[in-house]
N, C-alpha and C positions, 0 to 999 in steps of 0.2 A: 500543611505545616503551620507552626505557630509563628506567623510573621506579622509583626506589629505594623509595618508599612502597608501590608495588604489590608489589615483591619482598618487603618486610617483612610486608605483609599476608598474602601467600600462605604465607609461612613460618609465621605464627601460626595460619593455618587449615589447615596441613598439606596444601597444594595445591602441585603442581609448578609451577615458574616457570623459563622458559628465556629467555636473552638471547644474541643473536648479535653478532659484532663489526662487521658491516656491514649495509647496507640493500639489497644486490644483489637484483634481481628483485622488490622491494617485497613485497606481501602474499603472493604465491606463494612468494617466497624464504623468508619467515618460516615458512610452513607446511611447506615442504620441509625446512627446518632442524630443525623439531620432529619430522617424520617420520623423519629420519635418526637422531635420538636414540632414538626409539621402536624403530626396527629393531635398535638395538644391545643392547636388553634381552634377557635370557635367554628371556623369554616375551613376544614382541611381541603387540600387541592384535589382535583379529579385526576390529574396526571402530573408526573414529575419527569423532567428531562435530565439526562446524565451527560455531562461534558467534562473532559479532562481539562486541567488548567491551561494546557497548551493548545486547546482547540477553540476555534471561533465559528459560531453558527452564522449561516446566511439569514437574511431577514425572513425568508419564507420557511425556515426550518420547522417551526411548530405548526404553521398552517398546513404544510404539505404532510407532515407526519400524522397529525391528529385526524386527517381525513380517513385514514385506514382503521380508525377505531369505531367506524360505523357499525361494525360487527361487535356485539357485546361480549363475544367470546375471546376477542383479541386482547391480550394482556400486555404485549410489548411490540413495538415497532423499531427495527434497527435500520439505520441508514449507513451507506458506505463511508469509509474514512479516506480522505484525500490529504495530501501533504504539501506544504509550502516548499520544503527543502528535499534534496535528494538523500536517499539512505546512504549509509557508508560505502556499500559496494558500488553503487552508481557513481558516487562522488570520487572515490579513490581510483576507480578505473576510468573515469572521465567519460562515462557513457550515459549520463543522466538525460541527454536529449534524444538518444536512440534506443535505450533499453528502459522499460518501465520499472517502477519500484516493485519490490517483491509482493506487496499486498494487492496489486492491481488484479492479478489472476484470481485471487480469492474473492475480492469484493465485486469484480466485474463479471465473473463467470461462475465460481463455485457457489456463492451465496444465492444468486438468482436460481440456480439449479436446485439447491437445497430447499429454497422457498417453494418451488414447484411441488416438492414432495412433502411440504409441511414440516421441514426439520431445520429451517433457518435458525441460527442461534444469536444470542446477544453477544456483542463484542465490546461491551463496556461503554465507552464514550460514543456520542452521536446516536443515542437511543432515547426513546420516550416510553414510559411505563405507566400503566393504569394504576393509580394509587390504591384503590380497593383491592386490586390483585396482589399488590405488595403486602397489604395488611392481611390478606387471606393466607399468605404463605409465611407470615412472620418476618418480613424484610428480606434483605439479601442473605443468601446462605453463606456460612463461614467455614464449611468443611474443606474447602479448596481455596488455594490462592488465586485461581482463575474463577472468581465469583461470578463473572458474566456468563460463561458457558453453563455453569451450574444453576444460575438463575433461570435460564431457559428450561432446563430439565425440571426444576422445582415447579415452575409455572405449569408446564405440561402435565406433571404428576398431579396437580391440583385441578386440571381441567381447563387451563388457559392456553391460548395459542400465541405463538410468536411469528411475526411476519416481517418481510424484508422489503424496503422501499429503495429501489435502485436509482436514486437521484443524488447527486453530489450536493449536499446541503450543509456540510461543515468542512473546514480545513484545519489542519493542525501540524505539529512538528513530528517528523520521523526521528528515530534515534540518530544522533549526530556522530557518535563515536562507535567504533567497532565493538569495543567491550560491552557497551550498553545495548547494542544491537543483538549480540549473542546472549547476553544476560536476559533480555526480554523474551527471546524465543525459548531459552531453557526454562524460564518461569512458566511459559505457556505449556510446555511439555510436562513439567512436574505437576502443574495444576490438573491437567487432563488425567494423568495417572492417579492422582488423588480422587478424582471423580469416579474413575473406573473401580476403585476400591471402596467407594462410599456406599451409602444406602440407596443412591440413585445409579449405581453401576449396572452394567448390562446383565449381570447374573443375580442381582439382588431382587428381593421381593418388593415390588412397587407397582404403581399404576401406569408406568410408561408403556407406550405402544412398541410393537416389534421394530418399527422403523427407527424409533428413538434409541432403542438398545443397539440396533445395528449401526446407527450414527456414531455412538460412543465407541463401539468396537472398531469401526473403520478408523476413527481418529487414533485409537490406541495403536493399531497396526501401522498407521502412518508414522507416528513418532518412533515406534519401536523397531521399524524395519528400514525406513528411508535413510536415516543418518548412520546407523551402523553399517548399512550396505555401502555408503560412500567411503567409509574407512576400509571396508573389506576390498572394495574395488581398487584401492591403492596398494593394499598389502599383498593380495593374492599373487600378482606377478612376481613379487619379491620372493615368495615361497618357492617359485620355480627356479629363478635365477640363482638363489643362494642355497636352497635346500633340496633341489632336484625333485620337488614334489609336483607331480603332474596335475595342474589345476584345470587344464582343458584337454579332454580326451575325445576328440572328434575330428572327422575329416573336414578339410577346409571347405569343400563344396557344400557340405551339410551345414556348416556354421553360416556360410553366406546365404544359403537358401532358406534356412529356418530363422536363426537369430537376426541376420542382416535384414531380411524382409520384415520381421517383427519390429525391429528398432526403427527402420525408416518409416514404416506405416504409423507407428506411435507418434513420431515427430510430425508427420504430415497431418494427422488427425488433430493433435494438440494445437498445432499452429493454425489450422483452419478454424477450429473452434475459438481459439483465443486471439486470433488475428496477429500472429507473430510474436507472442509473448514468451514462448519457450525457445531459448537459444541454447544449444547443447552445452558448450563449455561454460558459459556464464551461469546457466542453471546449476551445473555441477559445482561451480565455485561457491554459489550462494548457499548450497547445502553443506559442502565440505568444510567451509570456514567455521561453522559452529557444530560440526558433527561430534567432536569429542565431548564437550560439556553437555550437549543435548542428549547424547547416548547415555552419558552418566546419569543425567536427570531422569531419563525414562526408566532405567533399571532401578535406581534408588527409589523413585516414586512408586513403583510397583511393589517393591519389597518392604519399604518403610514409608507409608504414605503420610504419616503425621509428624509434626514437630519441625517443620521447615519454615524459616522466616520468609517474609515478603520482600523481594528485591526490587527496589524502586528503579525505574529507568530514568537516569539523570539526563536533563536537558540543559542547554545553555553552556556557559563556561567559555574559557579561552580556547578558540580553535584557529588561532592566527599563525600557527607554525606547524611544520611537518613533525609528526609523531610516528615512530616505528613501534608497532606492538610486537616486541621481541618474543614475549612469552607465547603469544598466539602463533607467531611465525615459526618458532623453533621446531615443532613436530613436522610441519610441512617442509621446512628446509632440510631436515634430516631425511625425510622420505624422498625428497627430490634428489639428494646426493646418492642415496642407496639405489634409486631407480636408474640414475645415470650410470653408476658403477655396474649394476646388473646388466644394463643394456650393452655397455662396452664389453663386458665379459662374454655375454651371449653372442655378440657379433664376431669377436675376434678369437674366441676360445670356447670349447665345449668342456672345459675342465670341471666347471661347477654344474652347468646345466647340460646334461647329455642329450643326444639326439633321439632318445627313445620316446619322446613325446610325439614324434611324427609331425603331422600337420598342425598339431596343437602348438608347436613352437612358433609357427608363423602367426597364429592368433595371439599368442602372448606377446610377440614382438610388436604387433600393431597396438595391442592393449597398452603396452609399456610406453610407446611413443605418445599415445593419447594422454596418458597420465602425466607425462612430462609437461604437456601444454596446460593441463588442469592445475598441476602443482605450481607451475610458474606464475600463472595468473592469480592463484590464491595468495602466493607470497607477495605479489605486487599489491593486492587488495589489503594486505596487512600494513601497508605504508599509508598512514592517514595524511591526506593533503590538507592544506589550510582552507578554512571556510571564511567567506566574507560576511556571513550573517552574524548579527549580534542580537542576542535575546536576553536582555538584562532587565533590571528593575525599572519600572516606568514611574516617573514623577507625575503624580496625579494632576498637578497644575500645568504640566508641559506635555501631556500625552499626545496632543495633536502635532507636536514638533519632534516626537521621539524618533530617532534614527535620522533626523535631518541635519544634525550638527556637522556632519562630515562634508556637507555641500555648501558652496558659496551661494549668495543670493542669486547670482546669474544662473548657477546650476539649478537652483530650485525653480526658477522661472522656466528654464528649458524643460525640466521634468514635468512641470504643470502643463506646458503646451503639448508635450508628447502624450500625456494622459488624456488631455482634451481631444486630441486627434484620434486616439484609439476609441474613445467613447462615441464620438461622432460616427466613426465607421461601423462600430458595433450596432448602433441604433439604426443606421442606414440599412445594414444587412438584415437586421431583424425585421424591419418594416417590409423590405422587399420579399423576404422569405414568406412572411405571413400573406402577402398579396398573391404570391405564386401558389401557396398552399390553398388559398381560397379558390383559385382557378383550376386546381387539380393538377398542377405541374410539379414534377418531382425535382427538377434541376433548373438552375438559372445562372446566366452570366450577366454581370452588372458592371458598368464602367461609368465613371463620372470624373469631372475635373473640378478641383476646388477653385472657387472664385475669390475666397477670402479665408484667412486662417481662422480656425475655431477659437472661441473664447477660452481663456485659461480655465482649467477645471478647478472646482472648489474641492480642495483636499481636506478630507475629514480627519484622517489619521494616517500615520506612517509607522512602519517597523522594518528595519533592515532595508531591503530593496522593494518591499511591498508598499503599495499606496492604496488606501481606501478613499475613493473619490466618487462623490455622488452615489450612484447605485451599483458600482462595479469595484472589483478588486483587481488591481493592476500590478504586475511584476515587471520592473525595469532592469535594464542592464546595470551591472555593478559600477561601471564607469559612468559618471554623471553626464559626460558630453556625448555618449553614444545614444543615437536615436533608435534604440531597440527596446521593445517591450511586448508584453502579451497580456491579454485579459485572462485571468485564471479563475474568476468567480463572478457571478452576477447575483445581486441581492434577491431578486425575484426570479427563481428558476422556473418560470412558466414557459409559455409558448415562444417567448422572445429568445430564449437561450437555446438555439438549435445548433447541432454540430456543424461547424463550418471552419474554413480557413480563410483568413483575410491577409492579403499581402499588400504592402504599402510602399510606394515610391515617392520621393519628395516631389511635390508639385503635381503629381498625377497618381491617382489611386485606382487600382483595378481590383474589383472584388469578384472572386469566383466562389459562389456559395452553393450548397446543395442541401436539400431537405431529405433526411433519411430517418423515418420514424423507427425502423428496426434498429439502426445504429444508436439512436437516441435512447431507446429502451435498454439496450445492452451495455452501452458504454457511458452515456450521459456525460460526454467530455466537455460540453460547453463550447466556448468560442476561443480560438487560439489566434493570435496576431503576431506577425513578425514584420519588422521594418528593416530593410537591408539594402544591399546593392542590387543593381538591375539584374545581373546574371543570376544571383540567388533567387530573386523574385520570379524570373521566368521559369527556372528549373522547378521550383517548389509549386508554382501555379500549375504547370503541366502535370506534375505528379498528383496533386490534389484532384484536378479535373479528371484525369485518367482513372484514378481510384473511384471517384464518384460514379463515373459511367459504368465501371465494372461492377460495382455494388448495385447499381440500378437495373442492370439487365434482367435479373430474376423478377423484379417488380414489374417491369414493362411486359415481360412475357406473361406474367399472371394476369395483367389487365387485358391483354389481347385475348386470353383464353375466356375471360368473362364477356 
C-alpha cells in the first residue's frame, strides 16, 4: 500500500521502496512493477525472493533455498509457511497447543509428496524465483487472482521446473479473524477455478505435462466437491426427518461392513501418514465453517472466471474483545435447531419420518447425532475470543523496543533471563546431538545441573510475545512473570536445529533429546522448549522419550538387517 511511514522507515534502513500509481492486477501487478524496475538496472539480479509483508525470513533462508538452483532447469523454489499465531479455529476452540494449524498437513505432507512427482507449486510468499525465468515468461501471470499457482504452471509450460524445500525458513501471520480466514480460502478457490478456465487449464492446448493437467483437475475436484459435500452432509438427514425422503437405503450390517470399514481405514491411514493431524470433528468444522462462501466461489469461478476483484486478507487490528460472527453463525444455528427438532420428532414420533426406511433410519439417527456435535463446535468457533498479540506500526527509531512497553523494567529483566536460559539449553542439546550423531547413536539422554545463572540474552527486537535474541526466535508466555517459553525458530537451520523436546525445571535441567533424520525431513519442527511444574515436566518427558523409542524401532531393525 501507499504508506508514507513505511517509505520513511525504508529510507532510514537503506532499503529500497517502490510505489506505483495504480493497483492494476493487484498483487501480481505490484510484483511485475518491481520486476520491471529491477530489469532496468545495469546489473539485474539472478534471483528474486517473494515475502509477504507479515512474513519474516530466517538468516539462512536465501542460502538454503539457492542451493536447489544448482540444476539450471529449476526456476522456482518454494519453502513451507509457518505461523507465529494460531489460526481462528485453533484460537476460538482453544486447541492451538494440541491441534495443528490447517496448513500443516499441506506443507508438511502434501507439498513433499507433490514434489516427489514434480508438481509442487508456488504458494506466493517464502519462495525464491530465478530472474531469467521470470523474464522468459513475461513476469507473474495476471489471468488468475491466485497468481502463485498459475506462476508454477506458466514456468512449467515454458520448460522450467518448480521444487519444494521442506525446511521452515520463514514465519508469518495466519489470518487472525474468522472472516479473513474464510475470505482467504474463498479467494484460493476462485483463483483455482480461473486457472482451470484459462489458457493453462487441463483441457486447453498448451505444453503442460499430463501430471500437471491432472494436478489442476484434482484441485478443481477438491474445491468443487469437498465443501458442497460438507453442506450436503448436514442437509441430507433433514430431508428424511422432514420430507420422508429415504437418503440411506441399506441394511445396517452392510453399512458397518462397507462404509464403516472404509471410514475407519481412511482415518487410520491419514493419521499414520500425517502423525495425528486429521481429527474427525475438528477437520469437519474447519471445512464446514467456510463451506457456503467457498462453494459459491467454486461455482461462480467456473461459470464466470473473469471480472472478480482481489480480496486482501486483513491482518492486525483490535482483537482485544469477544466478537460474535452472527452472519456466519446464523446458517449453522438454523441447521442445528432443525437437526435437534428432526431428531426429537424421529425419536418420539413417526409422524413425519415413517419407518419404511428400515435399517436406514438407524444410520440416519447416528448421522444426525454426529451432525449435532459438528454444528455445535462450528457455532462455538464463530465466537472470536480476544487475542493478546499486537501487530501495529513500528516506530523505526524504537523498533528494538516494540512490544516491550507493557512490561516493567523488572519484567523485562526476567524475560531476558528466561530467553538466555532457553538459548543455553538449546545450544547444549544441539552440541550433544551432534556428538551423538558423529558416534552413530540415534537417541540420547542428557542431564546436568546449573552452577551459575546464564548471562542475560542480548535482545535484538521484540514483537508481541516474540523476542529475537542472538540467533534464535523465542515465544514467551503472555504473562510477564510466568517462566514459560519456547524456541520457535533458529536463524541457521542447519544441523544444530534437530527435532527435540527440552523440558526445564528451576535449578535442575533434564534434557531428553533424540535425533530423527526421517522426522527432520518430513516435519522440520525445530526445537520446542517448555518450562513448567515438576509434574508437567515428568509427564511430558516420558511422552517424548516413549515417542522417540517408538519411532526409532524401525531404524534399529533396519540397522540390524545390514
